[in-house]
C-alpha positions as a printed NumPy array, in Angstrom:
array([[ 87.713, 120.896, 114.939],
       [ 89.922, 119.548, 112.15 ],
       [ 89.473, 121.377, 108.858],
       [ 90.977, 120.579, 105.457],
       [ 91.542, 123.651, 103.269],
       [ 93.822, 124.924, 100.482],
       [ 97.3  , 125.933, 101.597],
       [ 98.119, 129.593, 102.276],
       [101.474, 131.35 , 102.204],
       [101.077, 131.988, 105.937],
       [101.222, 128.215, 106.522],
       [104.915, 128.095, 105.564],
       [106.282, 128.099, 109.117],
       [104.   , 125.248, 110.218],
       [104.757, 123.18 , 107.115],
       [108.493, 123.706, 107.609],
       [108.127, 122.278, 111.125],
       [106.234, 119.303, 109.709],
       [108.947, 118.657, 107.123],
       [111.445, 118.217, 109.935],
       [109.424, 115.259, 111.246],
       [109.041, 113.259, 108.025],
       [112.246, 111.247, 108.138],
       [113.681, 109.729, 104.975],
       [111.516, 108.796, 101.998],
       [109.026, 111.677, 101.683],
       [110.803, 113.429,  98.831],
       [108.006, 115.911,  98.07 ],
       [108.187, 117.564, 101.516],
       [111.873, 118.524, 101.871],
       [113.124, 120.413, 104.921],
       [114.012, 123.422, 102.81 ],
       [112.21 , 126.74 , 103.276],
       [112.804, 127.974,  99.726],
       [111.547, 124.717,  98.215],
       [108.469, 124.674, 100.426],
       [107.688, 128.312,  99.653],
       [107.92 , 127.521,  95.932],
       [105.604, 124.531,  96.429],
       [103.03 , 126.697,  98.204],
       [103.261, 129.433,  95.572],
       [102.798, 126.847,  92.801],
       [ 99.659, 125.585,  94.523],
       [ 98.284, 129.119,  94.846],
       [ 99.028, 129.757,  91.167],
       [ 97.254, 126.499,  90.266],
       [ 94.083, 127.551,  92.08 ],
       [ 94.338, 130.963,  90.421],
       [ 94.466, 129.348,  86.957],
       [ 97.889, 130.782,  86.133],
       [ 99.739, 127.568,  85.261],
       [ 99.749, 125.124,  82.378],
       [ 98.574, 121.588,  83.122],
       [102.156, 120.324,  83.232],
       [102.947, 122.526,  86.238],
       [ 99.695, 122.309,  88.195],
       [ 99.549, 120.885,  91.711],
       [ 97.108, 121.296,  94.614],
       [ 98.386, 121.332,  98.204],
       [ 95.919, 120.873, 101.07 ],
       [ 96.505, 121.378, 104.784],
       [ 94.823, 119.933, 107.847],
       [ 94.295, 122.699, 110.377],
       [ 93.541, 122.24 , 114.049],
       [ 91.209, 125.22 , 114.28 ],
       [ 91.403, 125.333, 118.068],
       [ 95.184, 125.687, 117.958],
       [ 95.203, 127.659, 114.714],
       [ 97.963, 125.354, 113.525],
       [ 98.614, 123.245, 110.423],
       [ 99.166, 119.65 , 111.546],
       [ 99.083, 117.756, 108.237],
       [ 99.38 , 118.047, 104.469],
       [ 98.316, 116.13 , 101.385],
       [ 98.459, 116.956,  97.697],
       [ 97.398, 116.187,  94.137],
       [ 99.647, 116.633,  91.106],
       [ 97.436, 117.183,  88.057],
       [ 99.566, 115.441,  85.406],
       [103.013, 113.99 ,  86.063],
       [105.79 , 113.683,  83.517],
       [104.713, 116.454,  81.14 ],
       [107.399, 118.972,  82.097],
       [110.108, 116.441,  82.964],
       [110.229, 112.649,  82.533],
       [108.458, 110.489,  85.107],
       [110.438, 107.33 ,  85.839],
       [109.707, 104.029,  87.481],
       [110.517, 100.363,  86.95 ],
       [108.016,  98.015,  85.363],
       [108.328,  94.384,  86.367],
       [108.442,  92.177,  83.31 ],
       [109.65 ,  88.818,  82.058],
       [112.188,  87.705,  79.473],
       [112.183,  84.057,  78.405],
       [115.476,  82.256,  77.859],
       [114.923,  79.001,  75.999],
       [116.952,  76.299,  74.328],
       [115.02 ,  73.728,  72.326],
       [118.035,  71.469,  71.951],
       [118.562,  71.363,  75.735],
       [114.835,  71.352,  76.501],
       [115.248,  74.392,  78.745],
       [112.587,  77.061,  79.063],
       [113.329,  79.629,  81.736],
       [111.27 ,  82.791,  82.38 ],
       [113.482,  85.454,  83.949],
       [111.999,  88.363,  85.957],
       [113.249,  91.776,  84.873],
       [112.978,  95.479,  85.65 ],
       [112.366,  97.835,  82.726],
       [112.849, 101.604,  83.039],
       [109.439, 103.071,  82.223],
       [107.614, 106.334,  81.54 ],
       [104.238, 104.577,  81.305],
       [102.503, 106.85 ,  83.836],
       [103.183, 110.065,  81.963],
       [100.137, 112.331,  82.151],
       [ 98.516, 110.511,  85.087],
       [ 97.194, 112.426,  88.094],
       [ 99.178, 111.703,  91.27 ],
       [ 98.178, 111.544,  94.939],
       [101.204, 112.604,  96.965],
       [102.772, 114.426,  99.933],
       [100.656, 112.834, 102.65 ],
       [101.996, 113.548, 106.133],
       [100.36 , 113.964, 109.533],
       [102.069, 115.332, 112.638],
       [102.737, 112.429, 115.042],
       [101.017, 114.362, 117.841],
       [ 97.749, 114.322, 115.854],
       [ 97.683, 110.691, 114.814],
       [ 94.436, 110.008, 116.606],
       [ 90.748, 109.925, 115.83 ],
       [ 90.449, 109.604, 112.073],
       [ 92.711, 112.509, 111.101],
       [ 94.934, 110.46 , 108.796],
       [ 91.998, 108.93 , 106.946],
       [ 90.39 , 112.36 , 106.51 ],
       [ 93.638, 113.832, 105.209],
       [ 94.042, 111.051, 102.666],
       [ 90.462, 110.599, 101.481],
       [ 89.493, 114.271, 101.136],
       [ 91.441, 114.28 ,  97.862],
       [ 88.896, 111.886,  96.345],
       [ 86.116, 114.403,  97.029],
       [ 88.162, 117.09 ,  95.302],
       [ 88.691, 114.788,  92.307],
       [ 84.958, 114.048,  92.192],
       [ 83.925, 117.701,  92.519],
       [ 86.337, 119.09 ,  89.915],
       [ 86.755, 116.086,  87.656],
       [ 87.472, 118.218,  84.567],
       [ 90.86 , 119.28 ,  85.948],
       [ 92.305, 115.774,  86.155],
       [ 93.389, 112.85 ,  84.025],
       [ 91.337, 109.646,  83.705],
       [ 93.881, 107.687,  85.768],
       [ 95.451, 108.326,  89.143],
       [ 98.61 , 106.932,  90.762],
       [100.213, 106.995,  94.194],
       [103.873, 106.177,  94.786],
       [104.316, 104.386,  98.09 ],
       [107.372, 104.663, 100.287],
       [109.554, 101.563,  99.95 ],
       [111.57 ,  99.689, 102.537],
       [114.47 , 101.475, 104.229],
       [115.839, 101.556, 107.774],
       [116.039, 104.443, 110.246],
       [119.472, 105.38 , 108.895],
       [118.304, 105.669, 105.303],
       [119.724, 102.393, 104.029],
       [117.567, 100.831, 101.32 ],
       [118.334,  97.222, 100.303],
       [116.926,  97.891,  96.833],
       [119.105, 100.977,  96.384],
       [122.175,  99.151,  97.643],
       [121.678,  96.446,  95.018],
       [120.597,  98.692,  92.098],
       [120.901, 102.457,  92.309],
       [124.213, 102.652,  94.13 ],
       [125.972, 100.949,  91.216],
       [124.743, 103.497,  88.653],
       [124.456, 106.758,  90.587],
       [127.576, 106.68 ,  92.742],
       [125.868, 108.296,  95.727],
       [123.995, 107.276,  98.842],
       [120.219, 106.709,  98.833],
       [119.679, 109.699, 101.138],
       [121.412, 112.043,  98.693],
       [119.492, 110.76 ,  95.668],
       [116.297, 111.092,  97.705],
       [117.2  , 114.686,  98.613],
       [117.984, 115.682,  95.026],
       [114.699, 114.378,  93.659],
       [112.844, 116.136,  96.453],
       [114.426, 119.396,  95.32 ],
       [113.316, 118.789,  91.744],
       [116.734, 117.821,  90.413],
       [115.847, 114.73 ,  88.384],
       [117.901, 115.051,  85.209],
       [120.583, 112.762,  86.658],
       [118.112, 109.865,  86.498],
       [117.95 , 109.983,  82.71 ],
       [121.682, 110.612,  82.477],
       [122.812, 107.734,  84.702],
       [120.1  , 105.07 ,  84.805],
       [120.587, 102.033,  82.521],
       [118.254, 101.87 ,  79.531],
       [118.357,  98.081,  79.27 ],
       [116.324,  95.668,  81.421],
       [117.831,  94.542,  84.717],
       [117.667,  90.874,  85.716],
       [116.261,  90.673,  89.226],
       [118.04 ,  87.328,  89.764],
       [121.301,  89.308,  89.841],
       [120.118,  91.429,  92.757],
       [120.754,  90.521,  96.382],
       [118.116,  88.374,  98.116],
       [117.361,  91.351, 100.368],
       [116.698,  93.598,  97.379],
       [114.474,  91.036,  95.651],
       [112.43 ,  90.583,  98.817],
       [111.453,  94.278,  99.043],
       [110.401,  94.828,  95.412],
       [106.822,  96.088,  95.543],
       [106.832,  96.201,  99.358],
       [106.15 ,  99.262, 101.537],
       [107.835, 100.659, 104.613],
       [106.131,  99.376, 107.799],
       [104.871, 102.903, 108.551],
       [103.278, 102.985, 105.107],
       [101.325,  99.723, 105.243],
       [ 98.168, 101.394, 106.666],
       [ 98.29 , 104.067, 103.941],
       [ 98.489, 101.384, 101.274],
       [ 95.454,  99.67 , 102.805],
       [ 93.514, 102.957, 102.794],
       [ 94.195, 103.573,  99.103],
       [ 93.501,  99.978,  98.117],
       [ 90.175, 100.134,  99.943],
       [ 89.26 , 102.987,  97.587],
       [ 90.135, 100.978,  94.487],
       [ 93.792, 101.654,  93.707],
       [ 95.882,  98.6  ,  92.835],
       [ 99.503,  97.54 ,  92.474],
       [100.129,  96.514,  88.862],
       [103.862,  95.821,  88.825],
       [105.423,  99.301,  88.804],
       [107.98 , 100.214,  91.482],
       [110.101, 103.187,  92.472],
       [113.573, 103.238,  90.898],
       [115.227, 104.19 ,  94.191],
       [113.667, 102.059,  96.945],
       [111.488,  99.579,  95.022],
       [108.27 , 100.775,  96.662],
       [105.041, 100.01 ,  94.765],
       [103.076, 102.446,  92.644],
       [ 99.315, 102.04 ,  93.028],
       [ 97.029, 103.089,  90.197],
       [ 93.361, 103.231,  89.291],
       [ 90.656, 104.788,  87.146],
       [ 89.413, 107.948,  88.874],
       [ 85.774, 107.334,  87.92 ],
       [ 85.944, 103.831,  89.456],
       [ 87.284, 104.884,  92.853],
       [ 84.86 , 104.14 ,  95.659],
       [ 84.743, 107.652,  97.133],
       [ 84.34 , 109.239,  93.69 ],
       [ 81.511, 106.882,  92.675],
       [ 79.639, 107.083,  95.969],
       [ 79.992, 110.773,  96.84 ],
       [ 76.746, 112.78 ,  96.672],
       [ 75.643, 116.383,  96.754],
       [ 73.319, 116.881,  99.724],
       [ 71.455, 119.882, 101.128],
       [ 72.596, 121.163, 104.526],
       [ 70.339, 121.224, 107.565],
       [ 71.609, 123.18 , 110.571],
       [ 70.81 , 121.245, 113.709],
       [ 72.116, 118.521, 115.982],
       [ 73.893, 115.626, 114.213],
       [ 73.52 , 112.03 , 115.324],
       [ 74.835, 111.323, 118.826],
       [ 74.9  , 107.552, 118.389],
       [ 78.281, 106.069, 119.274],
       [ 78.243, 103.804, 116.229],
       [ 76.991, 106.418, 113.741],
       [ 78.899, 106.159, 110.438],
       [ 81.406, 108.897, 109.632],
       [ 81.31 , 111.077, 106.519],
       [ 83.865, 113.267, 104.795],
       [ 81.964, 116.453, 103.996],
       [ 83.249, 119.178, 101.679],
       [ 82.106, 122.599, 100.621],
       [ 82.093, 122.257,  96.85 ],
       [ 83.65 , 125.604,  96.033],
       [ 86.765, 125.587,  93.868],
       [ 88.433, 128.6  ,  95.48 ],
       [ 86.946, 128.044,  98.939],
       [ 87.111, 124.25 ,  99.071],
       [ 87.225, 122.93 , 102.627],
       [ 86.222, 119.717, 104.347],
       [ 85.81 , 118.016, 107.687],
       [ 84.524, 114.805, 109.256],
       [ 80.997, 114.438, 110.677],
       [ 78.747, 111.695, 111.968],
       [ 75.652, 111.089, 109.852],
       [ 72.716, 108.879, 108.966],
       [ 73.527, 106.111, 106.441],
       [ 70.248, 106.829, 104.63 ],
       [ 70.601, 110.528, 103.979],
       [ 68.357, 112.895, 102.064],
       [ 70.108, 115.802, 103.728],
       [ 73.156, 116.321, 105.922],
       [ 72.783, 117.731, 109.416],
       [ 75.609, 119.993, 110.599],
       [ 75.868, 121.693, 113.949],
       [ 76.166, 125.506, 113.754],
       [ 79.901, 125.563, 114.553],
       [ 80.737, 123.047, 111.806],
       [ 78.542, 124.86 , 109.29 ],
       [ 80.313, 128.119, 110.127],
       [ 83.753, 126.546, 109.689],
       [ 82.731, 125.165, 106.294],
       [ 81.123, 128.471, 105.298],
       [ 77.719, 126.958, 104.506],
       [ 74.172, 127.766, 105.59 ],
       [ 70.779, 126.063, 105.648],
       [ 69.902, 124.645, 102.231],
       [ 73.404, 124.927, 100.741],
       [ 74.68 , 121.769,  99.074],
       [ 77.811, 119.945, 100.187],
       [ 79.548, 116.891,  98.773],
       [ 79.691, 113.941, 101.169],
       [ 80.901, 110.367, 101.162],
       [ 81.151, 107.697, 103.842],
       [ 84.648, 107.591, 105.297],
       [ 84.615, 103.821, 104.837],
       [ 82.408, 101.345, 102.983],
       [ 79.35 , 100.834, 105.171],
       [ 80.363,  97.364, 106.293],
       [ 83.426,  98.993, 107.942],
       [ 81.933, 102.358, 108.784],
       [ 80.597, 101.941, 112.3  ],
       [ 82.923, 103.253, 114.973],
       [ 82.905, 101.914, 118.517],
       [ 84.823, 103.445, 121.446],
       [ 87.735, 101.006, 121.149],
       [ 88.199, 101.77 , 117.436],
       [ 88.713, 105.516, 117.472],
       [ 92.507, 105.6  , 117.167],
       [ 93.974, 106.406, 113.796],
       [ 95.525, 103.524, 111.871],
       [ 98.398, 105.845, 111.065],
       [ 98.199, 106.253, 107.261],
       [100.785, 109.017, 107.067],
       [104.334, 109.611, 105.818],
       [103.392, 107.372, 102.943],
       [103.573, 108.997,  99.537],
       [106.941, 109.999,  98.155]])
């Protein structure tokens, strides 16, 4: 069984192993034991109510309960940019015009922005390559929407997700080569590492405060603005299917898009329901729709994936699943269809994961 739960300090060794598999671009999961320990401790302090809003962040793990091993992580930052500035580029337009020459030329630009300050962020999504099957990646990503729905008072009205931009296997980013390298005097990999370790003051110190003309960038750099890494395309599709949208904000390092949306308008938040539990035998139909099901307990939050009836007045869980979730007959759980119903029927040739991992920087 795959179970989503809050991180524990004992998960450090497994998460450190995962961090070694992320490659370049996942800045919030650095291969650094001290940094990861601090991240776990911050999450524990958040759940314990010991931190101000500016410092709060929730880290979830996906545990293979048969192996007793953490095989994936995902996270929510409560409010970005309150303790240190949150930077991205906003695509804009400046108009150059000459009435005497009858020339009117709109020029695309990049403006350094802090517009997302205070927004809630979905981040740190990564699934072990050996477990990219079934619907593990979709569960790991979408469970965060149930947490937002269940504990709405902890979060901002708007949510964002920074998507990994285009770079090659050696860490070369065409956007960085045309923009960041000229101002920071370091390689993309090093800038990526520093931000992952929380060292972001150099951005404010070195980044230009005036708009950049995109026409002065290389053709390769212009072509990747707002585009995602090939491994990240499925993750973008997953988030867009829930209602997040690209509105012209991109990462200052690799040009990857930032998706944003109103939390209350997200599909999984709007459609999730509290349902009483019935202990029994769930549907055995091959095409039964899948549901993300969560125990709505702030300290003991946990979730898994079950097959269910699309017209539900209650949710049937088998005894083993109920035990893993810590619920009994008549308890209420929060549930939402894994996909919109028109996409929610699973046939035998559709059970492989569409790989929505290593996606959020």
